[in-house]
VOZA-140062 format. One line per field, with one value per residue (C-alpha): chain; residue number from 1; residue in one letter; x, y, z. Coordinates in nm, 4 decimals, padded with zeros to 6 digits. Layout:
N
c	c(A,...)
k	c(NUM,...)
r	c(A,...)
east	c(X,...)
north	c(Y,...)
up	c(Z,...)
//
This chain:
308
c	c(A,A,A,A,A,A,A,A,A,A,A,A,A,A,A,A,A,A,A,A,A,A,A,A,A,A,A,A,A,A,A,A,A,A,A,A,A,A,A,A,A,A,A,A,A,A,A,A,A,A,A,A,A,A,A,A,A,A,A,A,A,A,A,A,A,A,A,A,A,A,A,A,A,A,A,A,A,A,A,A,A,A,A,A,A,A,A,A,A,A,A,A,A,A,A,A,A,A,A,A,A,A,A,A,A,A,A,A,A,A,A,A,A,A,A,A,A,A,A,A,A,A,A,A,A,A,A,A,A,A,A,A,A,A,A,A,A,A,A,A,A,A,A,A,A,A,A,A,A,A,A,A,A,A,A,A,A,A,A,A,A,A,A,A,A,A,A,A,A,A,A,A,A,A,A,A,A,A,A,A,A,A,A,A,A,A,A,A,A,A,A,A,A,A,A,A,A,A,A,A,A,A,A,A,A,A,A,A,A,A,A,A,A,A,A,A,A,A,A,A,A,A,A,A,A,A,A,A,A,A,A,A,A,A,A,A,A,A,A,A,A,A,A,A,A,A,A,A,A,A,A,A,A,A,A,A,A,A,A,A,A,A,A,A,A,A,A,A,A,A,A,A,A,A,A,A,A,A,A,A,A,A,A,A,A,A,A,A,A,A,A,A,A,A,A,A,A,A,A,A,A,A,A,A,A,A,A,A)
k	c(1,2,3,4,5,6,7,8,9,10,11,12,13,14,15,16,17,18,19,20,21,22,23,24,25,26,27,28,29,30,31,32,33,34,35,36,37,38,39,40,41,42,43,44,45,46,47,48,49,50,51,52,53,54,55,56,57,58,59,60,61,62,63,64,65,66,67,68,69,70,71,72,73,74,75,76,77,78,79,80,81,82,83,84,85,86,87,88,89,90,91,92,93,94,95,96,97,98,99,100,101,102,103,104,105,106,107,108,109,110,111,112,113,114,115,116,117,118,119,120,121,122,123,124,125,126,127,128,129,130,131,132,133,134,135,136,137,138,139,140,141,142,143,144,145,146,147,148,149,150,151,152,153,154,155,156,157,158,159,160,161,162,163,164,165,166,167,168,169,170,171,172,173,174,175,176,177,178,179,180,181,182,183,184,185,186,187,188,189,190,191,192,193,194,195,196,197,198,199,200,201,202,203,204,205,206,207,208,209,210,211,212,213,214,215,216,217,218,219,220,221,222,223,224,225,226,227,228,229,230,231,232,233,234,235,236,237,238,239,240,241,242,243,244,245,246,247,248,249,250,251,252,253,254,255,256,257,258,259,260,261,262,263,264,265,266,267,268,269,270,271,272,273,274,275,276,277,278,279,280,281,282,283,284,285,286,287,288,289,290,291,292,293,294,295,296,297,298,299,300,301,302,303,304,305,306,307,308)
r	c(X,X,X,X,X,X,X,X,X,X,X,X,X,X,X,X,X,X,X,X,X,X,X,X,X,X,X,X,X,X,X,X,X,X,X,X,X,X,X,X,X,X,X,X,X,X,X,X,X,X,X,X,X,X,X,X,X,X,X,X,X,X,X,X,X,X,X,X,X,X,X,X,X,X,X,X,X,X,X,X,X,X,X,X,X,X,X,X,X,X,X,X,X,X,X,X,X,X,X,X,X,X,X,X,X,X,X,X,X,X,X,X,X,X,X,X,X,X,X,X,X,X,X,X,X,X,X,X,X,X,X,X,X,X,X,X,X,X,X,X,X,X,X,X,X,X,X,X,X,X,X,X,X,X,X,X,X,X,X,X,X,X,X,X,X,X,X,X,X,X,X,X,X,X,X,X,X,X,X,X,X,X,X,X,X,X,X,X,X,X,X,X,X,X,X,X,X,X,X,X,X,X,X,X,X,X,X,X,X,X,X,X,X,X,X,X,X,X,X,X,X,X,X,X,X,X,X,X,X,X,X,X,X,X,X,X,X,X,X,X,X,X,X,X,X,X,X,X,X,X,X,X,X,X,X,X,X,X,X,X,X,X,X,X,X,X,X,X,X,X,X,X,X,X,X,X,X,X,X,X,X,X,X,X,X,X,X,X,X,X,X,X,X,X,X,X,X,X,X,X,X,X,X,X,X,X,X,X)
east	c(-08.6897,-09.0990,-09.2772,-09.5043,-09.2173,-09.0176,-09.3156,-09.3460,-08.9818,-09.0089,-09.3038,-09.0923,-08.7929,-09.0403,-09.1755,-08.8312,-08.7284,-09.0031,-08.8112,-08.6447,-08.2444,-08.1862,-08.4034,-08.2172,-07.8681,-08.0267,-08.1189,-07.7866,-07.5865,-07.8168,-07.7334,-07.3745,-07.3729,-07.5726,-07.3968,-07.0403,-07.0191,-07.2411,-07.2386,-06.9164,-06.9863,-06.6867,-06.4650,-06.1826,-06.1827,-06.2019,-05.8952,-05.7116,-05.7849,-05.6428,-05.3420,-05.2294,-05.3237,-05.1487,-04.8495,-04.6937,-04.9989,-04.9918,-05.2825,-05.4291,-05.4507,-05.6042,-05.8557,-05.9690,-05.9971,-06.2249,-06.4214,-06.4998,-06.5630,-06.8240,-07.0334,-06.9936,-07.1046,-07.4582,-07.5022,-07.4691,-07.7257,-07.9706,-07.9048,-07.9808,-08.3156,-08.4039,-08.3406,-08.6857,-08.8711,-08.6109,-08.7104,-08.4892,-08.4082,-08.3000,-08.0816,-07.9492,-07.8439,-07.6292,-07.3852,-07.1196,-06.9295,-06.7973,-06.9991,-06.7531,-06.6005,-06.9096,-07.1076,-06.8288,-06.8563,-07.2215,-07.2270,-07.0103,-07.2403,-07.0007,-07.1110,-06.8578,-06.7547,-06.7066,-06.5187,-06.5363,-06.5040,-06.6912,-06.6348,-06.8921,-07.2603,-07.2494,-07.6144,-07.6790,-07.4192,-07.5912,-07.9242,-07.7762,-07.6341,-07.9593,-08.1253,-07.8810,-07.6961,-07.8179,-07.6970,-07.8657,-07.7195,-07.6647,-07.5430,-07.4035,-07.4946,-07.5579,-07.9285,-08.0509,-08.1499,-08.4827,-08.7012,-08.9255,-08.6261,-08.4914,-08.8056,-08.8064,-08.4261,-08.4792,-08.7459,-08.5259,-08.2486,-08.4504,-08.6769,-08.4918,-08.4509,-08.1249,-08.1273,-08.0149,-07.8217,-07.7390,-07.3542,-07.4766,-07.6246,-07.3608,-07.1678,-07.4657,-07.6236,-07.3067,-07.3387,-07.7146,-07.8362,-07.9847,-08.1647,-07.9154,-07.5417,-07.5157,-07.2815,-07.1988,-07.1206,-06.9158,-06.8027,-06.5066,-06.4308,-06.1573,-06.1072,-06.2181,-06.1293,-05.7420,-05.6729,-05.9093,-05.7911,-05.5484,-05.2872,-05.1145,-05.0204,-05.2894,-05.2831,-04.9435,-05.0718,-05.0684,-05.4328,-05.6493,-05.8987,-06.2057,-06.1325,-06.4814,-06.4072,-06.1022,-06.3119,-06.6176,-06.4136,-06.2233,-06.5251,-06.7383,-06.4185,-06.5647,-06.3585,-06.3066,-06.3233,-06.2516,-06.4927,-06.3710,-06.5863,-06.5255,-06.7604,-06.8119,-06.6453,-06.8456,-07.1749,-07.3299,-07.5091,-07.3010,-07.0689,-06.8287,-06.7494,-06.5140,-06.3819,-06.0570,-05.9785,-05.8079,-05.8225,-05.9897,-05.9358,-05.9372,-05.8331,-05.4978,-05.3870,-05.1702,-05.3552,-05.4903,-05.3754,-05.7418,-05.7532,-05.4210,-05.4841,-05.8151,-05.6420,-05.3902,-05.6480,-05.8636,-05.5697,-05.5076,-05.8571,-05.8568,-05.5355,-05.6830,-05.9930,-05.9635,-06.2954,-06.4773,-06.4204,-06.5972,-06.3382,-06.5802,-06.5175,-06.2563,-06.0589,-05.7566,-05.8704,-05.7080,-05.3398,-05.1648,-05.1239,-04.7448,-04.7603,-04.9707,-05.0957,-05.0180,-05.3757,-05.3339,-05.0467,-04.9797,-04.8691,-04.5233,-04.4623,-04.1364,-04.2208,-04.2706,-03.9571,-03.7731,-03.9465,-03.8706)
north	c(-01.6675,-01.7165,-01.4253,-01.3910,-01.3599,-01.1310,-00.8848,-00.8730,-00.7922,-00.5235,-00.3543,-00.3275,-00.1806,00.0616,00.1430,00.1803,00.4307,00.6525,00.6898,00.9807,00.9990,00.9768,00.6724,00.5002,00.5567,00.3902,00.0827,00.1076,00.1001,-00.2070,-00.3897,-00.2983,-00.4705,-00.7799,-00.8436,-00.7731,-00.7859,-01.0942,-01.2780,-01.1611,-01.1414,-01.1642,-01.0068,-01.2465,-01.1325,-00.7675,-00.8014,-00.9937,-00.7749,-00.4531,-00.6231,-00.7266,-00.3639,-00.1798,-00.3912,-00.1221,-00.0516,-00.2219,-00.4243,-00.1223,00.0842,-00.2253,-00.2714,00.1000,00.1267,-00.2013,-00.0577,00.2537,00.0350,-00.1881,00.1389,00.2728,-00.0685,-00.0959,00.2748,00.2250,-00.0230,00.1810,00.5071,00.2907,00.1901,00.5324,00.6572,00.4637,00.7405,01.0414,01.3864,01.5659,01.8376,01.6237,01.4196,01.7416,01.8826,01.5680,01.5795,01.8327,01.8754,02.1420,02.0987,02.3170,02.0411,01.8543,02.1837,02.2976,01.9286,01.9702,02.3106,02.1543,01.8635,01.6261,01.2901,01.1186,00.7876,00.8047,00.5411,00.4695,00.2005,00.1048,00.4047,00.5603,00.5238,00.4891,00.4314,00.7748,00.9379,00.7637,00.8954,01.2602,01.2695,01.2172,01.4664,01.7473,01.6990,01.8203,01.4949,01.1682,00.9423,00.5878,00.3339,-00.0093,-00.2582,-00.6430,-00.7370,-00.8986,-01.2754,-01.2239,-01.0300,-00.8913,-00.7382,-00.6185,-00.4427,-00.2665,-00.1447,-00.0365,00.1859,00.3336,00.3796,00.5381,00.7606,01.0781,00.9437,00.7201,00.4817,00.1477,-00.0929,-00.4441,-00.5822,-00.8062,-00.4929,-00.2642,-00.2728,-00.2282,00.0412,00.2423,00.3373,00.3950,00.7176,00.9471,01.3012,01.4763,01.4251,01.1354,01.0227,00.6452,00.5251,00.2400,00.1003,-00.1185,-00.3955,-00.6540,-01.0402,-01.1088,-01.4450,-01.4419,-01.5137,-01.2246,-00.9600,-00.6750,-00.7067,-00.4621,-00.3707,-00.2299,-00.1794,-00.3398,-00.6720,-00.7965,-00.7470,-00.8774,-00.5848,-00.6266,-00.4999,-00.3776,-00.0181,-00.0331,-00.2005,00.0034,00.3348,00.2573,00.1557,00.4871,00.7023,00.9517,01.1455,00.9529,01.0857,00.9279,00.9910,00.9967,00.9865,01.1136,01.0710,01.3645,01.2116,01.4590,01.4029,01.0572,01.0254,01.3278,01.2984,01.4936,01.3707,01.5004,01.4441,01.3991,01.3728,01.0409,01.1044,01.2707,01.0168,00.6664,00.5099,00.6917,00.5922,00.2907,-00.0400,-00.0502,00.3124,00.3922,00.1005,00.1935,00.5476,00.4784,00.1994,00.4578,00.7139,00.4788,00.3649,00.7306,00.7817,00.4571,00.5302,00.8787,00.7356,00.3397,00.2758,00.4372,00.1443,-00.1937,-00.4406,-00.7478,-00.8715,-01.1362,-00.9104,-01.1178,-01.4587,-01.5322,-01.5613,-01.4271,-01.6471,-01.7694,-01.5984,-01.2684,-01.2025,-00.8630,-00.7521,-00.8242,-00.5633,-00.2067,-00.1624,-00.0048,00.3123,00.5076,00.7669,00.5266,00.3451,00.6722,00.7325,00.4000)
up	c(12.5550,12.5696,12.3743,12.6647,12.9163,12.6855,12.6303,13.0177,13.0602,12.8011,12.9586,13.2962,13.1147,12.9378,13.3109,13.4286,13.1512,13.2737,13.6138,13.7101,13.6544,14.0272,14.0450,13.7411,13.9150,14.2283,14.0543,13.8539,14.2071,14.3209,14.0070,14.0275,14.3749,14.2736,13.9414,14.0616,14.4118,14.4554,14.1084,14.0062,13.6437,13.4424,13.7090,13.6150,13.2490,13.3400,13.5936,13.3384,13.0507,13.2752,13.4126,13.0650,12.9103,13.2077,13.3153,13.4992,13.7223,14.0861,14.2109,14.3786,14.0661,13.8823,14.1255,14.1346,13.7696,13.7876,14.0625,13.8552,13.5481,13.7285,13.8221,13.4409,13.2827,13.4887,13.4458,13.0677,13.0929,13.2800,13.0788,12.7545,12.9236,13.0075,12.6327,12.5746,12.7085,12.6868,12.5676,12.2864,12.5180,12.8013,12.5780,12.4225,12.7709,12.8474,12.5483,12.4995,12.1709,11.9244,11.5998,11.3830,11.1816,11.1110,11.0316,10.7827,10.6152,10.5887,10.4504,10.1565,10.1277,10.2260,10.3566,10.6222,10.7511,11.1570,11.3298,11.7316,11.9806,12.2850,12.4852,12.6926,12.6179,12.2369,12.2372,12.3610,12.1508,11.8460,11.9412,12.0216,11.6865,11.5071,11.7384,11.6973,11.3829,11.0363,10.8755,10.8193,11.0821,10.9754,11.2270,11.1528,11.4324,11.5122,11.5201,11.8260,11.7960,11.9824,11.7111,12.0031,12.1928,11.8404,11.7834,12.1300,12.0773,11.7251,11.8315,12.0870,11.8465,11.5658,11.7576,11.6381,11.2783,11.2994,11.0153,11.1523,10.9031,10.9917,10.9493,10.6587,10.4802,10.5455,10.2043,10.0092,10.2160,10.2644,09.8731,09.8567,09.7417,10.0326,10.0067,10.2180,10.3362,10.5767,10.8501,10.8445,11.1866,11.2675,11.6039,11.5439,11.7803,11.8388,11.8498,11.5074,11.2932,11.3356,10.9614,10.8459,11.1265,11.0731,11.3436,11.5574,11.9103,12.0980,12.4703,12.5035,12.3514,11.9853,11.8898,11.5962,11.4751,11.2364,10.8994,10.8072,10.8973,10.6272,10.3673,10.3994,10.4116,10.1051,09.9019,09.9642,09.9593,10.2086,10.4833,10.7628,11.1186,11.4666,11.7389,12.0781,12.3874,12.7435,13.0398,13.2843,13.6030,13.8322,13.6850,13.5882,13.2470,13.0980,12.8142,12.5821,12.2316,11.9724,11.6289,11.4773,11.1014,11.0038,10.6120,10.3425,10.0834,10.2109,09.8616,09.8634,10.2001,10.2659,10.3336,10.7075,10.7687,10.8737,11.1412,11.2678,11.3239,11.4753,11.7020,11.8203,11.8784,12.0873,12.2902,12.3877,12.4995,12.6936,12.8717,12.9476,13.1056,13.1419,13.3109,13.0359,12.7935,12.7914,12.9752,12.9977,12.6304,12.5682,12.3270,12.3248,12.2968,11.9850,11.9037,11.5958,11.3028,11.2593,10.9262,10.8057,10.4725,10.3330,10.3849,10.7584,10.7902,10.7791,10.4324,10.4139,10.2245,10.1389,10.3984,10.6622,10.5953,10.6307,10.9585,11.1138)
//
């Protein structure tokens, strides 16, 4: 995009960010109507993903989830724009969570790896973490191709002290020394290159999962927590998040145990609140290879063999 036009667009986004929350959601409703009802943006992908993930649901139930998701999708877009001008107190008032587990770790000087999925407004949650927690928050992300957009969004993401780390830097920055305990946040995704993926059943489908979370967690060998997110169904722009411990010592766990556990916890959250996940992605566009390598499977242990 032309640099001049980009700057104009970003000026408009900055102006929008200063609107009231009421006005923000009016814009969200208008764009939901425009994007999904008029343009039909990726509606076929959304419906196809939902049908495959919930095969026992009838057409009415699938359509109901889709309609709620469409509103959630545009809400997240405009909430993220709003973050450009949000105050710390406003942000803190919109997220509910119990800090006890993280506070206990921090008291012990313990850094952590936190893994999550694309649930709720992950941009708001990352910003909240840096505004509320004692930890240094380190977030792994994909850089935007447009450098002007990248600078604008990076300013949003770092305004309360978050350290942003690109995917290509993730391994080196994960082990970089810091002045205080840190939380290394990784948002995991599906549909990687099939021959490099971990393969498991997820939402009733054979699914390839990126292995970066597993590899980084083993490299730093820090306690790994799963972060779950629920949106408030009665108040737009309000969320609750919680943590579940996956492991204290990644290197001692079976290969891909971390990924498998995170996948199961993420599935549980999606089933509980299906419109809160990002359904527009082609997460199942790849087929499982006929033959998988050992690193692509959950390592079998004597205990797991006995359980099965």
